[in-house]
ZATI-218304 format. One record per residue: residue number from 0; chain; x, y, z of N, C-alpha, C, O in turn. Coordinates in steps of 0.001 Angstrom, whole numbers, m for minus. Layout:
! ZATI-218304
seq:NUM&mol:A&nxx:X&nyy:Y&nzz:Z&caxx:X&cayy:Y&cazz:Z&cxx:X&cyy:Y&czz:Z&oxx:X&oyy:Y&ozz:Z
...
! end
This chain:
! ZATI-218304
seq:0&mol:A&nxx:4896&nyy:969&nzz:m21830&caxx:4054&cayy:1400&cazz:m22532&cxx:4917&cyy:2106&czz:m23166&oxx:6023&oyy:2100&ozz:m22624
seq:1&mol:A&nxx:4819&nyy:2856&nzz:m24330&caxx:5639&cayy:3153&cazz:m25142&cxx:4975&cyy:4711&czz:m25628&oxx:3766&oyy:4610&ozz:m25833
seq:2&mol:A&nxx:5337&nyy:5646&nzz:m25777&caxx:4487&cayy:6659&cazz:m26461&cxx:4177&cyy:7136&czz:m27692&oxx:2998&oyy:7323&ozz:m27993
seq:3&mol:A&nxx:4889&nyy:7318&nzz:m28301&caxx:4660&cayy:6966&cazz:m29953&cxx:4471&cyy:5922&czz:m30904&oxx:4267&oyy:6107&ozz:m32104
seq:4&mol:A&nxx:4607&nyy:3874&nzz:m29837&caxx:2160&cayy:3977&cazz:m30653&cxx:1420&cyy:3646&czz:m29882&oxx:1058&oyy:2499&ozz:m29624
seq:5&mol:A&nxx:920&nyy:5196&nzz:m29144&caxx:m123&cayy:5438&cazz:m28980&cxx:m1158&cyy:6428&czz:m29609&oxx:m662&oyy:7511&ozz:m29919
seq:6&mol:A&nxx:m2565&nyy:6273&nzz:m29876&caxx:m3053&cayy:6805&cazz:m30321&cxx:m3238&cyy:8669&czz:m29215&oxx:m3420&oyy:8767&ozz:m28002
seq:7&mol:A&nxx:m3119&nyy:9644&nzz:m30088&caxx:m2827&cayy:10763&cazz:m30008&cxx:m4392&cyy:10724&czz:m28700&oxx:m4527&oyy:11493&ozz:m27749
seq:8&mol:A&nxx:m4973&nyy:10035&nzz:m28947&caxx:m6841&cayy:9929&cazz:m28778&cxx:m6382&cyy:9686&czz:m26620&oxx:m6849&oyy:10283&ozz:m25651
seq:9&mol:A&nxx:m5544&nyy:8800&nzz:m26689&caxx:m5150&cayy:8034&cazz:m25863&cxx:m3921&cyy:8351&czz:m25040&oxx:m3538&oyy:7713&ozz:m24059
seq:10&mol:A&nxx:m3258&nyy:9605&nzz:m25660&caxx:m2114&cayy:10395&cazz:m24712&cxx:m3282&cyy:11265&czz:m23979&oxx:m3778&oyy:12155&ozz:m24669
seq:11&mol:A&nxx:m3965&nyy:11031&nzz:m22123&caxx:m3739&cayy:11668&cazz:m21951&cxx:m2861&cyy:12392&czz:m20659&oxx:m2243&oyy:11544&ozz:m20015
seq:12&mol:A&nxx:m2660&nyy:14058&nzz:m20069&caxx:m1963&cayy:13887&cazz:m19086&cxx:m1574&cyy:13400&czz:m18174&oxx:m364&oyy:13444&ozz:m17952
seq:13&mol:A&nxx:m2321&nyy:12842&nzz:m17424&caxx:m837&cayy:11920&cazz:m16320&cxx:m245&cyy:11646&czz:m16499&oxx:808&oyy:11970&ozz:m15949
seq:14&mol:A&nxx:m367&nyy:10229&nzz:m18038&caxx:472&cayy:9396&cazz:m19270&cxx:1879&cyy:10656&czz:m19139&oxx:3026&oyy:10842&ozz:m18733
seq:15&mol:A&nxx:594&nyy:11316&nzz:m19902&caxx:2119&cayy:12220&cazz:m20746&cxx:3135&cyy:12738&czz:m19489&oxx:4298&oyy:12794&ozz:m19889
seq:16&mol:A&nxx:3028&nyy:13007&nzz:m18515&caxx:3848&cayy:13405&cazz:m17321&cxx:4151&cyy:12285&czz:m16774&oxx:5274&oyy:11788&ozz:m16684
seq:17&mol:A&nxx:3671&nyy:12085&nzz:m16594&caxx:4487&cayy:10568&cazz:m16083&cxx:5933&cyy:9575&czz:m17152&oxx:6906&oyy:8876&ozz:m16872
seq:18&mol:A&nxx:5475&nyy:9926&nzz:m18015&caxx:6829&cayy:9705&cazz:m19541&cxx:7921&cyy:10134&czz:m19278&oxx:8930&oyy:9464&ozz:m19057
seq:19&mol:A&nxx:7747&nyy:12050&nzz:m19278&caxx:8555&cayy:12648&cazz:m19250&cxx:9146&cyy:12332&czz:m18065&oxx:10298&oyy:11917&ozz:m18191
seq:20&mol:A&nxx:8770&nyy:12389&nzz:m17074&caxx:9504&cayy:12566&cazz:m15869&cxx:10086&cyy:11260&czz:m16540&oxx:10776&oyy:11413&ozz:m17549
seq:21&mol:A&nxx:9890&nyy:10148&nzz:m16119&caxx:11116&cayy:9019&cazz:m15948&cxx:12363&cyy:9231&czz:m18113&oxx:13427&oyy:8618&ozz:m18191
seq:22&mol:A&nxx:11938&nyy:9972&nzz:m19190&caxx:12762&cayy:10348&cazz:m19771&cxx:11898&cyy:11640&czz:m20721&oxx:10877&oyy:11623&ozz:m21409
seq:23&mol:A&nxx:12717&nyy:12522&nzz:m20415&caxx:12463&cayy:13991&cazz:m20982&cxx:12070&cyy:13965&czz:m22606&oxx:11309&oyy:14763&ozz:m23153
seq:24&mol:A&nxx:12827&nyy:12768&nzz:m23293&caxx:12772&cayy:13548&cazz:m25098&cxx:11963&cyy:12700&czz:m25073&oxx:12262&oyy:12027&ozz:m26060
seq:25&mol:A&nxx:11024&nyy:12196&nzz:m24568&caxx:9744&cayy:11885&cazz:m24692&cxx:8266&cyy:12661&czz:m25105&oxx:7088&oyy:12500&ozz:m25423
seq:26&mol:A&nxx:9435&nyy:13708&nzz:m24800&caxx:8172&cayy:14928&cazz:m25878&cxx:8351&cyy:14677&czz:m26182&oxx:8262&oyy:13673&ozz:m25475
seq:27&mol:A&nxx:8999&nyy:14141&nzz:m27464&caxx:8533&cayy:15095&cazz:m29110&cxx:7660&cyy:13371&czz:m28991&oxx:7854&oyy:13407&ozz:m27776
seq:28&mol:A&nxx:7021&nyy:12182&nzz:m29163&caxx:6473&cayy:12137&cazz:m28923&cxx:4532&cyy:12233&czz:m28641&oxx:3457&oyy:11668&ozz:m28839
seq:29&mol:A&nxx:5222&nyy:13430&nzz:m28036&caxx:3022&cayy:13991&cazz:m27678&cxx:3157&cyy:14872&czz:m28430&oxx:4039&oyy:15525&ozz:m28989
seq:30&mol:A&nxx:1300&nyy:14715&nzz:m28291&caxx:775&cayy:15272&cazz:m29534&cxx:270&cyy:16990&czz:m29646&oxx:400&oyy:18018&ozz:m30310
seq:31&mol:A&nxx:m516&nyy:16276&nzz:m28220&caxx:m874&cayy:17686&cazz:m26992&cxx:451&cyy:18276&czz:m25957&oxx:472&oyy:17777&ozz:m24832
seq:32&mol:A&nxx:1279&nyy:19058&nzz:m26208&caxx:2937&cayy:19032&cazz:m25786&cxx:1539&cyy:20477&czz:m24468&oxx:939&oyy:21245&ozz:m25220
seq:33&mol:A&nxx:1303&nyy:20632&nzz:m23464&caxx:912&cayy:21423&cazz:m22412&cxx:2701&cyy:21918&czz:m21669&oxx:3810&oyy:21387&ozz:m21602
seq:34&mol:A&nxx:1971&nyy:23407&nzz:m21179&caxx:2867&cayy:24603&cazz:m20399&cxx:3801&cyy:22520&czz:m19451&oxx:4894&oyy:22004&ozz:m19688
seq:35&mol:A&nxx:2255&nyy:21882&nzz:m18156&caxx:2642&cayy:21707&cazz:m18015&cxx:4165&cyy:20327&czz:m17975&oxx:5139&oyy:20109&ozz:m17256
seq:36&mol:A&nxx:3616&nyy:19792&nzz:m19067&caxx:4147&cayy:18697&cazz:m19764&cxx:5918&cyy:19344&czz:m20437&oxx:7114&oyy:19631&ozz:m20391
seq:37&mol:A&nxx:5507&nyy:19295&nzz:m20615&caxx:7072&cayy:20668&cazz:m21045&cxx:7680&cyy:21380&czz:m20519&oxx:8854&oyy:21480&ozz:m20875
seq:38&mol:A&nxx:7149&nyy:22271&nzz:m19353&caxx:8009&cayy:22177&cazz:m18458&cxx:9128&cyy:21159&czz:m17210&oxx:10131&oyy:21407&ozz:m16541
seq:39&mol:A&nxx:8154&nyy:19864&nzz:m17453&caxx:8145&cayy:18662&cazz:m16817&cxx:9299&cyy:18089&czz:m17415&oxx:10012&oyy:17376&ozz:m16709
seq:40&mol:A&nxx:9584&nyy:18277&nzz:m18552&caxx:10149&cayy:17477&cazz:m19829&cxx:11527&cyy:17796&czz:m19285&oxx:12273&oyy:17003&ozz:m18710
seq:41&mol:A&nxx:11784&nyy:19237&nzz:m19584&caxx:12927&cayy:19681&cazz:m19460&cxx:13386&cyy:19447&czz:m18354&oxx:14532&oyy:19058&ozz:m18131
seq:42&mol:A&nxx:12138&nyy:19762&nzz:m17186&caxx:12913&cayy:19526&cazz:m15774&cxx:13986&cyy:18578&czz:m15537&oxx:14928&oyy:18404&ozz:m14764
seq:43&mol:A&nxx:13297&nyy:17918&nzz:m16777&caxx:13889&cayy:15705&cazz:m16669&cxx:15611&cyy:15952&czz:m17693&oxx:16681&oyy:15738&ozz:m17124
seq:44&mol:A&nxx:15567&nyy:16318&nzz:m18894&caxx:16621&cayy:16419&cazz:m19444&cxx:16576&cyy:17180&czz:m20362&oxx:16027&oyy:16805&ozz:m21398
seq:45&mol:A&nxx:17358&nyy:18999&nzz:m20236&caxx:17657&cayy:20113&cazz:m20832&cxx:16926&cyy:19942&czz:m22550&oxx:15921&oyy:20529&ozz:m22952
seq:46&mol:A&nxx:17625&nyy:19152&nzz:m23182&caxx:17530&cayy:18387&cazz:m24696&cxx:16121&cyy:18605&czz:m24465&oxx:15557&oyy:19626&ozz:m24855
seq:47&mol:A&nxx:15676&nyy:17897&nzz:m23989&caxx:14178&cayy:18274&cazz:m23687&cxx:13987&cyy:19817&czz:m25266&oxx:13876&oyy:19859&ozz:m26492
seq:48&mol:A&nxx:14050&nyy:20639&nzz:m24251&caxx:13609&cayy:21807&cazz:m24673&cxx:13877&cyy:21694&czz:m26386&oxx:13494&oyy:22710&ozz:m26966
seq:49&mol:A&nxx:14432&nyy:20701&nzz:m27233&caxx:14247&cayy:20533&cazz:m28978&cxx:12914&cyy:20699&czz:m28948&oxx:12324&oyy:21662&ozz:m29438
seq:50&mol:A&nxx:12505&nyy:19949&nzz:m28486&caxx:11450&cayy:19141&cazz:m28810&cxx:9841&cyy:19645&czz:m28897&oxx:8900&oyy:19050&ozz:m29423
seq:51&mol:A&nxx:9848&nyy:20947&nzz:m28201&caxx:9128&cayy:21902&cazz:m27767&cxx:8834&cyy:22665&czz:m29503&oxx:9561&oyy:23491&ozz:m30056
seq:52&mol:A&nxx:7448&nyy:22006&nzz:m30083&caxx:6755&cayy:22437&cazz:m30980&cxx:5878&cyy:24388&czz:m31021&oxx:5906&oyy:25439&ozz:m31662
seq:53&mol:A&nxx:5311&nyy:23821&nzz:m29993&caxx:4931&cayy:25367&cazz:m30225&cxx:5718&cyy:26484&czz:m29318&oxx:6267&oyy:26452&ozz:m28217
seq:54&mol:A&nxx:5460&nyy:27696&nzz:m30529&caxx:7384&cayy:28877&cazz:m30297&cxx:6780&cyy:29225&czz:m28874&oxx:7639&oyy:29273&ozz:m27993
seq:55&mol:A&nxx:5024&nyy:29567&nzz:m28320&caxx:4964&cayy:29614&cazz:m27201&cxx:5652&cyy:29145&czz:m25955&oxx:5888&oyy:29735&ozz:m24900
seq:56&mol:A&nxx:5896&nyy:28002&nzz:m26334&caxx:6397&cayy:27467&cazz:m25590&cxx:7844&cyy:27371&czz:m24822&oxx:8231&oyy:26740&ozz:m23838
seq:57&mol:A&nxx:8475&nyy:28309&nzz:m25749&caxx:9935&cayy:27639&cazz:m25866&cxx:10823&cyy:29118&czz:m24923&oxx:11886&oyy:29455&ozz:m25443
seq:58&mol:A&nxx:10664&nyy:29411&nzz:m24450&caxx:10437&cayy:30466&cazz:m23548&cxx:11537&cyy:29216&czz:m22287&oxx:12742&oyy:29030&ozz:m22117
seq:59&mol:A&nxx:10873&nyy:28917&nzz:m21971&caxx:10576&cayy:27363&cazz:m20780&cxx:11931&cyy:27276&czz:m20605&oxx:12405&oyy:26399&ozz:m19882
! end
């Protein structure tokens, strides 16, 4: 399942966490980027930091 094909309403925290654990760069398709999701994405792939939209989370 690809996140870019999911409605934002279907992007649960659990689905998004699992996606970024597999590929951190999928963060770019996540509409509701929580601190937990962003941390996990960057932990998986440091390039994911480029996809963090909220400047309050950019300290990760």
